[in-house]
N, C-alpha and C positions, 0 to 999 in steps of 0.2 A: 265143397266148402272147407273141409278139413285141409285140403291141399292149399287153398287160398290162405288159410290161417297159418299153415306151416311155412308157406313162402314169406308171409309177412313177418313171422318170427325169425326166419333165416335172414330176411332183409334187415330187420332191426338189430339182430346180432352182428351182422356185418357192419352196419352203420355205427353201432356202439363200439365195436372193436376198432374201427377206423378212427373214430373220434378219440378213442383212448390212445391209439398210436400217434395221432396228430398232437394230442396234448403232451405226450412224452417227448415228441420231437421239438415242440415249441420251447420248453425250458432249456433243452440242450442247445437250441439255436440261439437263445438269449444269453446263455452263459459265456460264450466267447467274447461278446461285446464288452462286458466288464473286464474280462481278462485282457482284452486288447487295449482297454483304456487304462489299465493299471501300469503298464510299462512307462508311459509318459510321466505318470505321477511319480513312479519310482525314479525315473531319470531326472525329474525336477528336484527331488529331495536332495540328492547330493549337491546339486548346484546351489541350493539354498543353504545347505549346511557348510559348504566349503568356506565362505567368508567368515563365519562365526569362529571357527578355530583359528583362522588367520588373525582375527582381531584380538582374540583372547590370548593367543600364544605369543610370547615375546620372540621377536626376530633378532637374529644375531647381527650386530653391526660389524663394519670392517675391522675395527680395532678389537673385536672380541667382546664388546659390551652390548647389552641388550638395548632395544629401542626404548623400553620403559625406563631403564636406568639412565638414559641420555639426559632427560631434563634434570634429574637429581645431580648428575655429574656437572651439568652446566651451571647449576645454582651454587655449587661449592666454591668456585673462584670468587663469586660475588660476595659470599659470606666471609671469605678470607680477606677480601679487600676492605670490607666494612670494619673488620677487627683491627687491621693494620692502620687505619686512618687515625690521625692524631688531632687533638683539639689544640688549635693555635691561639689560645688565650694567653695573656701576659703571665698569669700565675702558672699555667701548665708549662710554658716555655721556661720560666724561672726554675721550676722543679726539675726539668730535664736538662738543664744547662750544666756545663762543666763546673768543677769546684772553683776554678779561677774566675770564670765569668760570674758565678754566683757571688763570690767575694766582691767583685767590682760592683755588681748591682746593689749589694747590701751597703757598701760604702757610699755609693751615690744616693741611695735612699736616705741614709743617715745624714748626708750633707744637705739634702733638700729639707729634711726635718729641722736641722740646725738653722737653715736660712729662714724658715718661717717662724721659728722660735725667736730668733734675733729680731725679726721684723716686728713681731708683737711687743716684745719687751722694749725695744728702742722707740717705737711709736708712743707707748705710754710714758717712758722716761722723758723724751723730748717735749711732749705736750705739757707735762707737769713742770719741767724746767723752764720752758718759755713763759708759761703763765705766771710762775713764781717770780721770774726776773722782771717782767713787766709791772707786776704789782709793787715790788720793792722800789723800782725806779720812780713810780708815781708817789710813793710814800716819802722819799727823800728829796723830791723836787723842791718843796718850799723850805728845806733846811738851809740855814746860813752857816753852820759850822759842823765839824766832825762830831762833836758831842750831841748836837741836836739830831743829826742823822742816826746816831746810835740809839738815841732815845726813841726815835720814830720806828726804827726796825725792831727794837726790843731784843728778845733772846732768840730770834729766829736764826737758824743756821743757813746761810746762803753765801754765794760768792761775793756779794756786795758787803756783807758783814766782814768777810775776810779782808777785803780791800780796805775798809775803814779801820779795822784793827791794825793793819800793816801801816797805814798812814799815821795813826795816833802813836804807834810804837816808835816809828822813825822820828816823829816830832819830839817825843820825850827823850829818845837817845841823843838827839842832836841839840838838846837844850844848851844854850850858851854859845852856840856857833852862829856867827853873824851872816854866814854865806847861805842865802836862801836857795841859790841854784844848786848847791851841793845836796841840800836836804831833798829838794824836788827830784834830783837825779837818782838819789838812793831810793826814794819812795817809788819812782817809776820802775826801777829795777825790781823791787819787791812786787809791784803790780804785774810786771811781765811774767814773773815766776808763777804767780797765782793764776794768771790767764792761761799760761801753757799747761799747768796742772789741770785746769778745768777742761781745756781742749782735749787732753789725753783721756780724761774721764768720760767726756761726752762721746768720744769716738771709739770707745771700747766696744769691740764686736764688729766694727766695720772692716777691720783688717781680715777677719775670717770671711766676711762676705766677699771681699775682693779676691781672696785665695780660692774660694769655691767657684766664683764666676770665671776665674782665669784657668783653673786646672780641671774642672769637671768635664769639659768636652774632650780633653786629651785622655783622661782616665777612661771615659766611655769608649773612646777610639781604641785604647789598649784592649779592652774587653772584646770589641768587635774584631780586631786583628786576631786575637787568640781564638775566638769562636770560628772564624773563617779558616784558620789554619787547621783546627780540628775537623772541620767539614772536608777539607781536601784530603786529610789523612783518612777519613772514613771512605771517601771516594776511591782512594788507592787500595784500601783493604777490600772493599766490596767489588772492585773492578767493574763498576758501572757508572754511567753518567746520568742515571735517571734522576729527574728533578725531585722525585719523592724522597730520594736518599739525601740530596744536597739541601733541600729547603729547610728542614728543621734546624740544622746547625746554623745556617745563615740567618734565619729568623731570630734565633737566640742571640746571635752576635749583634744584629741590628737593634735588638731590644736594649743592649748595653749602651749603644750610642744614643738611643732615645732617652734613656734615663740620665745620661750625661747632659743632654740639652735641657731636660726638665729641671735638673739641679742648677745649671749655669745661668739660664736666661732669667729666672726670677732673682737670682743673686745679684746679677749685674743691674737690673732695674731697681731693686731695693737699695743697692749701694748708691746709685746716682741720686735717688730720692733723698736718702739720708745725708748725702753730701750737701745738697741744697738746704735741707732743714738745719743741719749743723752749722752751716755758714751763717744762716739767719740768727741762730742762737748765739754764736760767737760775736756777732755784731752787737747784740744786747750786752754781752759781757764787756765788750770794748766800751760801750756807753757807760757802764757801771764803773769801769776803771777811770774813765775821763771825769765822771762825777766825783769820785773820791779824790782825784788829783786837784780838781777845782776847789773842793772844800779845804784841802790841805793848804792850798795857796792862799785862800781867804784867811785862814787861821794865822798863817805866817805874817800876812800883811797886818792883821789886827795886832799881832804881837809887837811888830815894829812901831805901829802907831801908838799903842798903849805905852811902849817903852819911851818913845819920844815925848809923849805927854808927861810921863813921870819925870823925865829929865828936865823938861821945861819947868815943871812945878817945883822940882828941887832947886833949880837955878834961881827961881823967883824967891 
């Protein structure tokens, strides 16, 4: 029995020692597997980390500039281009023009201002003069003598008043002269002087309109030629035929021509309009001169009739 128990103890000891040995070998056998699996992980780590430094680190470009700096360098010419661009408005072109072209532009602008000033002043003057002449002609229409016409006009200062005064003065100075044709001729000469003086007065300012309309295009053309000449000089100095270099000077030169036309075209139109209106007014003045001559003729006829009547009465 004791031997059986001893054998069982020995068997248990052997089994326990074998299981212990097997337990020690099992972890040792399991350890190489993780070790064997680690190299692929370690081999994958460099491959995953290689693109990151490549993306973060700047690469050298062929010209020595980095890839990151390339967009900044590409944006610099665009910024410079926007700075060098010029605003082609009339005011900016005037400010950047040559002193000669500026003088031409200022002169043409002043001529245009004078044109419109004369237009406003002459429109008011001619309207008032025509209305006044029509009214005085209506007033003296029923008059039978120079004295009645003067009474109808009163103290109003007008061309017709001057004509009546000239007729009365000539009749008084020619008292005692029997030749009526000589009196009428001298009165007609006085009437012509008054009409010419009125024509000069009413046409005042129209000569300036004619001068502006005739010379403004050529003055503007002078500014254009001067500006284009400066543009060609700038081309020769810059040694380039780039349109950006030529365009500003040519635009400034053409602005002078445009101002010349702006000054000339209204001046010509306004001059032609005033020529027609003045012609109509001078026709009214001619009617007034004729009315004064007819009244003088009536007075002379009455004088002869009254003289003949007195002669017959004295003879009787």
